[in-house]
C-alpha positions in Angstrom: -55.6 20.1 10.0 -57.8 18.5 11.9 -60.7 20.1 11.2 -60.1 19.2 7.3 -59.4 16.1 8.4 -63.0 15.7 10.0 -64.3 17.1 6.7 -62.4 14.7 4.4 -63.5 11.4 7.1 -67.1 12.7 7.4 -67.4 12.8 3.8 -66.0 10.1 3.0 -68.0 8.1 5.2 -71.0 10.4 3.9 -70.1 9.2 0.0 -70.0 5.0 1.4 -73.3 5.9 3.0 -74.8 7.3 0.1 -73.2 4.2 -2.1 -75.0 1.9 0.0 -78.0 3.4 1.2 -79.3 -0.3 1.3 -77.4 -0.9 4.0 -76.0 1.7 6.2 -74.3 -0.4 9.1 -73.8 -3.9 7.5 -70.2 -5.3 7.8 -69.4 -5.8 4.3 -69.7 -1.7 4.3 -67.5 -0.8 7.7 -66.0 -3.7 8.6 -62.0 -3.3 9.5 -60.9 -4.4 5.9 -63.2 -1.2 4.6 -61.9 1.0 6.4 -58.2 0.4 5.4 -59.1 0.9 2.2 -61.0 4.3 2.5 -59.4 5.8 5.4 -55.1 6.8 5.0 -53.2 5.5 8.0 -52.5 9.2 9.3 -56.8 9.4 9.6 -56.8 6.0 10.9 -54.8 6.9 13.7 -56.6 10.4 14.9 -59.5 8.1 15.2 -57.8 5.5 17.0 -57.0 8.3 19.4 -60.7 9.5 20.0 -61.5 6.1 19.7 -59.2 4.9 22.5 -60.7 8.6 24.8 -64.5 7.4 24.4 -63.2 4.1 25.2 -64.5 2.0 22.6 -63.3 0.0 19.3 -62.3 2.6 16.3 -65.2 0.5 14.3 -67.7 1.5 17.3 -66.5 5.3 17.5 -67.0 5.5 13.2 -70.2 4.0 13.7 -71.6 6.2 16.3 -69.9 9.0 14.5 -71.8 8.3 11.1 -74.8 7.4 13.2 -75.0 10.7 14.0 -74.4 12.4 11.5 -77.7 14.2 10.6 -78.7 16.7 7.5 -78.1 19.9 9.2 -74.4 18.0 10.3 -73.5 17.0 6.3 -74.2 20.1 5.5 -70.7 21.6 7.2 -69.5 21.7 3.4 -72.1 24.5 2.0 -71.0 26.2 5.3 -67.3 25.9 4.4 -65.7 29.4 2.9 -64.0 27.5 0.5 -65.4 25.6 -2.9 -65.6 21.7 -2.7 -66.4 19.4 -4.4 -65.7 15.6 -5.0 -64.8 12.9 -7.6 -65.0 9.1 -7.4 -62.6 6.7 -9.3 -63.8 7.4 -12.2 -63.7 11.0 -11.5 -68.0 11.8 -11.7 -68.8 13.8 -9.4 -70.8 13.1 -6.8 -70.3 16.4 -4.8 -70.4 19.8 -5.6 -71.1 22.9 -2.8 -72.9 25.9 -2.7 -69.7 27.8 -3.6 -68.1 25.5 -6.0 -71.2 25.7 -8.2 -70.4 29.7 -7.8 -67.0 29.9 -8.7 -67.4 26.7 -11.3 -70.8 28.8 -13.0 -72.8 25.0 -13.1 -75.2 24.0 -10.9 -74.4 20.7 -9.0 -77.2 19.0 -10.8 -76.2 19.4 -14.0 -72.5 18.1 -12.9 -73.5 14.8 -10.6 -72.1 11.6 -12.6 -70.6 13.8 -15.1 -66.6 13.1 -16.0 -65.2 16.1 -15.2 -63.0 16.1 -18.1 -66.6 15.8 -20.2 -68.3 18.9 -18.2 -64.6 21.0 -18.4 -63.2 19.9 -21.7 -60.6 23.0 -21.3 -59.4 21.7 -18.6 -58.1 18.6 -20.1 -54.3 18.4 -21.1 -53.9 21.7 -18.1 -52.4 21.4 -15.5 -55.5 20.4 -13.0 -55.7 17.1 -14.9 -51.6 16.0 -14.5 -51.4 17.2 -10.3 -55.8 15.5 -10.0 -54.5 12.0 -11.5 -51.2 12.3 -9.6 -52.2 13.0 -6.5 -54.4 9.4 -7.6 -51.6 7.9 -8.7 -49.4 8.4 -5.6 -52.2 8.3 -3.3 -50.9 11.7 -1.3 -52.6 15.3 -1.3 -51.3 17.8 -4.0 -51.1 21.8 -3.3 -51.4 24.2 -6.8 -52.3 27.6 -7.9 -53.2 27.2 -11.8 -54.9 29.6 -14.5 -58.6 28.0 -15.7 -59.2 30.4 -19.0 -62.8 29.9 -19.3 -63.4 31.7 -16.3 -60.4 34.1 -16.4 -59.9 33.0 -13.0 -56.6 31.8 -10.9 -57.5 29.2 -8.2 -55.6 27.5 -5.6 -56.3 24.0 -5.2 -55.9 21.6 -2.8 -56.9 17.7 -3.6 -56.8 14.5 -1.0 -57.5 11.4 -2.6 -58.2 7.8 -1.5 -58.7 4.4 -3.6 -62.4 5.7 -4.0 -62.0 8.8 -5.1 -60.6 13.4 -4.6 -62.0 15.3 -2.0 -60.7 19.2 -3.7 -61.0 22.3 -1.4 -60.5 25.7 -4.0 -60.8 29.4 -4.1 -60.6 32.1 -5.9 -56.9 33.9 -5.8 -57.0 35.8 -9.2 -56.7 39.1 -6.9 -54.4 38.0 -4.8 -52.2 36.7 -8.5 -53.2 39.6 -10.4 -51.2 41.8 -7.6 -48.3 39.1 -7.4 -47.5 39.6 -11.8 -47.7 43.1 -11.2 -45.3 43.4 -8.4 -43.4 40.6 -10.5 -43.2 43.4 -13.5 -42.7 46.0 -11.4 -39.3 44.1 -9.7 -38.6 43.2 -13.7 -38.9 46.8 -15.0 -36.9 48.0 -12.2 -34.5 45.7 -12.2 -33.6 46.0 -16.0 -32.9 49.6 -15.1 -30.4 49.3 -12.4 -28.9 46.7 -14.4 -29.0 49.3 -17.6 -27.6 52.1 -15.2 -25.5 49.6 -13.5 -23.6 48.2 -16.6 -23.4 51.9 -17.5 -21.9 53.1 -15.0 -19.3 50.5 -14.3 -18.3 50.7 -18.5 -17.5 54.3 -17.3 -15.5 53.1 -14.6 -13.4 50.9 -16.3 -12.4 53.4 -18.8 -11.9 56.2 -16.1 -9.6 53.3 -13.8 -7.5 52.3 -17.0 -7.7 56.0 -17.5 -6.1 57.0 -14.1 -3.6 54.2 -14.5 -2.2 55.2 -17.6 -1.7 58.5 -16.4 -0.7 58.3 -12.6 2.2 56.0 -14.7 3.3 58.7 -16.2 3.2 61.2 -14.2 6.7 62.1 -12.7 6.3 64.3 -9.7 3.4 64.9 -6.9 1.2 67.8 -8.8 1.6 66.2 -12.0 -0.5 63.3 -10.4 -2.7 65.5 -8.9 -3.4 68.2 -12.1 -3.9 64.8 -13.7 -6.7 63.3 -11.0 -8.0 66.7 -10.8 -8.6 66.6 -14.7 -10.0 62.8 -14.9 -12.4 63.5 -11.7 -13.9 66.4 -14.3 -13.3 63.6 -17.5 -15.7 61.4 -15.6 -18.4 63.8 -14.2 -19.1 64.5 -18.1 -18.1 61.1 -19.2 -20.9 60.3 -16.8 -23.3 63.3 -17.4 -22.8 63.1 -21.4 -24.2 59.2 -21.3 -26.8 59.1 -19.2 -28.2 61.9 -20.4 -28.2 60.1 -24.3 -29.5 56.8 -22.7 -31.8 58.4 -21.0 -33.4 60.8 -24.0 -34.1 57.3 -26.6 -35.5 55.6 -23.6 -38.3 58.7 -22.0 -39.1 59.0 -26.2 -39.6 55.0 -25.4 -41.9 55.2 -23.1 -43.8 58.3 -23.9 -44.5 56.1 -27.3 -45.4 53.0 -25.7 -47.5 54.7 -22.8 -49.4 56.6 -26.3 -49.8 53.2 -28.1 -51.6 51.5 -24.9 -53.3 54.6 -23.7 -54.9 55.2 -27.3 -54.0 52.4 -29.6 -57.7 52.1 -30.1 -58.2 55.2 -31.8 -55.1 54.9 -33.9 -55.0 54.8 -37.1 -52.8 51.4 -39.0 -51.1 53.7 -40.5 -50.4 55.8 -36.9 -49.6 52.8 -34.6 -47.1 52.3 -37.5 -45.6 55.1 -37.3 -45.3 54.6 -33.6 -43.6 51.0 -33.7 -41.1 52.7 -36.3 -40.4 55.2 -34.1 -39.5 52.8 -31.3 -38.0 50.3 -33.1 -36.1 53.9 -34.4 -34.8 54.3 -31.0 -33.2 51.1 -30.0 -31.5 50.8 -32.9 -30.2 54.6 -31.4 -29.5 52.6 -28.2 -27.6 49.7 -29.9 -25.7 51.6 -31.5 -24.9 54.0 -28.7 -23.7 50.6 -26.5 -22.0 48.7 -29.4 -20.2 52.1 -29.6 -19.7 52.1 -26.0 -18.4 48.5 -25.1 -15.8 48.8 -27.9 -14.5 52.0 -27.4 -13.5 50.0 -23.6 -12.6 47.0 -25.3 -9.9 49.4 -27.4 -8.7 51.1 -24.5 -8.4 47.6 -22.5 -7.8 45.0 -25.1 -6.9 47.2 -27.7 -9.0 46.1 -31.2 -8.3 43.9 -34.0 -10.1 43.6 -37.3 -11.6 39.8 -38.5 -12.0 39.4 -41.6 -15.0 37.9 -43.3 -16.0 37.5 -46.8 -18.6 39.6 -47.5 -21.4 41.3 -50.1 -20.4 45.0 -49.6 -23.2 46.0 -52.2 -26.2 43.9 -50.0 -24.6 45.3 -46.9 -24.3 48.7 -47.6 -28.1 48.6 -49.0 -29.3 46.9 -45.4 -27.2 49.5 -43.7 -28.5 52.4 -45.3 -32.1 51.2 -44.6 -31.5 50.9 -41.1 -30.3 54.5 -41.3 -32.4 56.2 -42.5 -35.6 54.4 -40.9 -33.5 56.0 -37.7 -33.1 58.9 -39.4 -36.8 59.5 -39.8 -38.6 62.0 -43.0 -36.9 65.1 -42.2 -33.4 63.8 -43.5 -32.7 61.9 -46.9 -29.9 59.5 -47.0 -29.1 59.4 -50.8 -26.4 56.3 -51.4 -24.4 55.8 -54.2 -22.4 52.5 -54.6 -19.5 52.9 -57.2 -17.5 50.3 -58.8 -18.0 46.0 -60.7 -16.8 43.8 -58.2 -18.8 44.3 -54.5 -17.6 40.9 -53.0 -14.4 42.2 -50.5 -12.6 40.5 -47.3 -13.3 42.9 -44.4 -14.4 43.1 -40.9 -18.1 43.2 -41.1 -18.7 44.6 -37.3 -16.3 47.5 -37.4 -16.9 48.4 -41.1 -20.4 48.8 -39.9 -19.6 51.1 -36.7 -17.3 53.3 -38.9 -20.0 53.6 -41.1 -23.0 54.1 -38.8 -20.9 56.7 -36.9 -20.3 58.9 -39.9 -24.1 59.2 -41.0 -25.3 59.1 -37.7 -23.2 62.5 -37.2 -24.1 63.4 -40.1 -28.0 63.8 -39.4 -27.7 64.8 -35.6 -25.1 68.3 -36.8 -27.9 68.5 -39.8 -30.9 69.9 -37.3 -32.7 71.4 -40.1 -32.6 68.2 -42.0 -31.7 67.3 -45.3 -30.1 65.3 -47.9 -26.9 63.6 -47.0 -24.7 62.1 -49.5 -23.4 59.3 -48.9 -20.7 57.9 -51.9 -19.1 54.0 -51.8 -16.6 53.2 -54.4 -15.4 49.6 -54.6 -12.0 49.8 -56.0 -9.7 46.8 -57.0 -7.6 47.3 -53.6 -9.7 49.7 -51.9 -12.8 51.3 -50.5 -13.5 54.8 -50.2 -16.5 56.3 -48.6 -17.7 59.6 -48.7 -19.8 61.0 -46.1 -21.1 65.1 -47.0 -23.7 67.0 -45.1 -24.8 70.0 -44.4 -25.2 71.2 -41.6 -23.5 73.1 -38.8 -20.3 72.6 -40.1 -16.8 72.6 -38.0 -14.5 74.8 -36.7 -11.2 75.1 -38.7 -9.0 75.5 -35.6 -11.4 72.5 -34.1 -10.7 69.1 -36.9 -7.3 68.6 -35.6 -9.0 67.6 -31.9 -11.5 66.3 -33.6 -10.4 62.2 -33.1 -9.4 63.0 -29.3 -11.6 61.4 -26.8 -14.5 63.2 -25.4 -13.8 65.6 -27.5 -16.6 68.2 -29.4 -16.3 71.0 -30.8 -18.1 74.5 -29.4 -20.2 75.2 -31.9 -22.7 72.2 -31.6 -25.1 73.8 -28.9 -27.1 71.5 -27.0 -27.0 68.7 -29.6 -26.3 65.8 -27.4 -22.9 63.0 -28.0 -20.3 61.1 -26.0 -17.6 62.6 -28.2 -16.8 59.3 -28.7 -17.6 58.5 -32.0 -14.5 60.1 -34.8 -12.6 58.4 -32.1 -14.1 55.3 -32.7 -13.6 55.9 -35.8 -10.2 56.9 -36.8 -9.0 53.5 -34.7 -10.9 51.6 -37.3 -9.0 53.5 -39.7 -5.6 52.9 -38.6 -6.3 49.6 -38.5 -7.1 49.1 -41.6 -3.9 51.1 -42.5 -5.9 53.5 -44.1 -6.7 57.3 -43.8 -9.9 60.1 -43.2 -10.1 62.8 -44.3 -11.9 66.0 -43.5 -13.7 69.2 -45.2 -15.7 71.7 -43.7 -17.4 74.7 -44.1 -19.6 76.9 -40.8 -23.3 76.9 -41.4 -22.5 75.0 -45.2 -21.7 71.4 -44.1 -19.2 68.8 -44.0 -17.6 66.0 -46.1 -16.0 62.9 -44.1 -13.5 60.7 -46.6 -12.6 57.1 -45.7 -9.9 55.6 -47.4 -9.8 51.8 -46.4 -7.5 49.4 -48.0 -9.7 46.1 -48.9 -8.8 42.6 -51.1 -11.9 42.7 -53.7 -13.0 38.9 -55.2 -11.9 40.3 -58.4 -8.2 40.4 -57.6 -8.9 36.5 -56.1 -10.3 35.4 -59.1 -6.6 37.3 -61.3 
């Protein structure tokens, strides 16, 4: 700090001597009123202390200090490691050292006498101008770090004001700042992963705690309680494993696709790039649907579900939904959609109906690993909506159809096909809320058809 003060005082004196070269030692230049105007109280206190140690007055000490300055002593500004320049009260350059020339990529001879904002117009309105003007206006030093785009450089700046102008020290901290940004990005990515996994585990834990409490109340003896606890432990492991796997697979796909885009986007055609982006969007949609299913299932277990009716155009609603599901399904599966009816305005729950249809189509695609056509037919009747989803997939064993709507239940023939066992359970809850019914027709290795009947009030009925 003392070194910086010495530089500021020395340079203030130097600039004043240069600006008043006709009479370096006149009382008008170095008299007491001038000193109070040019030097801050903190520096004056330091000068007074030094003058007292020397046994002379402050003015005599300053005069002696100035008289001792030779050109080689003023070279201190050229020898310091920081870049340095000084501005007068009109924001014009009066001094620029060699290090500042290097960092600013400008010669001092080209900057002397120029207004800083004319010399560097890109800095107008930036943090640099705001901070410099604040320092001058408040006569208070400022320290800040800011990026200067034209030089692609981060600068750490220390500006010390006086009524005659600004003394500015700065250095290139681009490497440090880039490392900080990289670290922040890494920490943010890590935090997001932790939050995602923590949320999934909290949901799983909440579900299991509800299940444990419910079963414990129903137990009549210790043996039944122990058996139930053992069963719940197995469910916990299965559920966490399935949820983790369901999240991990699309996340891995997103990461790999993003890495490909980052590394090879300059080699990709526009069509290839669009294809990769659509793949990422499809995976994000899948994650969103999975998370929505888990959250909705949790709500159904804890608070219960309720229908929230609103008037919607079913035709527009279904067309958009089918389009999204086709993007998610990819090129191996074709979703053939048929809408039948005269009126398409209904009072239904948009969110729950969307989840119901999406789960039916998603299952049809998932359990048709060889691809093919998924037929979706919706019939809008006067007092109901009938939905049919047919696939040509692996089918369902007849003896397992009655168990499909149980929580976490999955048929034995699914093999390595991923799934949580929650989709059909949630579908059944939604159908029951509507007061409707669901029917399943399936043949092994030929395919399955899910038929859903939902009572619903149409706009045509209201018009009558």
